N, C-alpha and C positions, 0 to 999 in steps of 0.2 A: 660315731655319727655318720649317717649315710650322706652321700653327695646329693644335694638338692639343687635344682636350677636357681640361679640368682634372681632375687626379686627386689634387688636394690633399685631405688629410684635415682635418677641423675642428681648430682649435687646441685644445691641451690645456686642459681646464677649460670648454670651450664646451659649451653645452647646446642641445637642440632647443627652438625656440620653443614655448611653451604654446599649444594651440589655444584660440581664444576660445569662450566658452560657446555662441555662436550657431553655430559650425562644428564643435564637438566631436561625435564620434559618440555617439549615444544608443541603445545596443543594445536597451533595454527601453522606449523612449519610447512605443511603441504598445501595450505590454502593459497589460492591465487590472490595477490593483493588487489588486483583489478579484475573481478570476475567478469566473464563474458556475458553479454546481455542475451538472454534467451527469450524470444517472443512467446507470448501465451498461446497464439494461434486461435484466438477467439474470432469468430466471424459474426458479422452483423447483417441482418436482412434489411434491405431497403424498406423505408417506411412509406415512400411515395411523396413525402414532403421534402423538397430540395434543401431547405434550411436545416432540418433535423438530420437528414442523411449526411450533409456536409459536416455537421458537428460530430456525429457518430463516427465518421471516417477519421476525424481528428484523434480519436482514442488510439488509433494505430500508431500515432507519434510516440506514445509512451513505450512502445516496444523497442525503440532505438535509444532510450534514455536509461541511465541508472535509476534505481528506485527513488532516490532523492528528487529526481526531476519529474516524477509521475504526478505529484500534487498540482503542479502548475497546469499540466494538461487537463487533469480531472476538474480543477476549478474553472478553467476556461470553458470546457464543454458544459459543465453544470450551469454556469452563468448564461451561456447561449441558449440552453434548453429552457431555463427559467424565463429568459426574455421572450422566447418564442411563445411559450404558454401565456405569458402576461399579455402579449400582443393579441392573442386570440380573444381574451376577455374584453379588449378595448375596441374591437372591430364592430362596426354597426351591422345589425342584422335583425332578423325576427327574434322576438323574445323566446327564451328557452322554455321547456315544459314546466319548470319550477318557478318561473317568474310570474308575479301577479299582474293582472291587467287592471289598472285603476278605472277604466271606463266601463267595466261590466255592471249590469243592472241587476 
């Protein structure tokens, strides 16, 4: 009989040997536990509205925060922009082009 490679399966209940801590793969071994914060470098053009410009400048605060802190900044800016837009709707002024005038004949 010719020598053939062994095709035996491991015995039932046998387990793979555990790798030693020195040889075990370490996928994040080189990862920095506290990655440095890198700013996006996004610039924002002034809008000419002081309130809006101040809110947009607040977005730069996210550059100094870890990712988990960004949501607070984004929600704050979003709330401010929404309030600014809502205030535009409540200001008195001439009717817009799509508003109907009830006193037309």
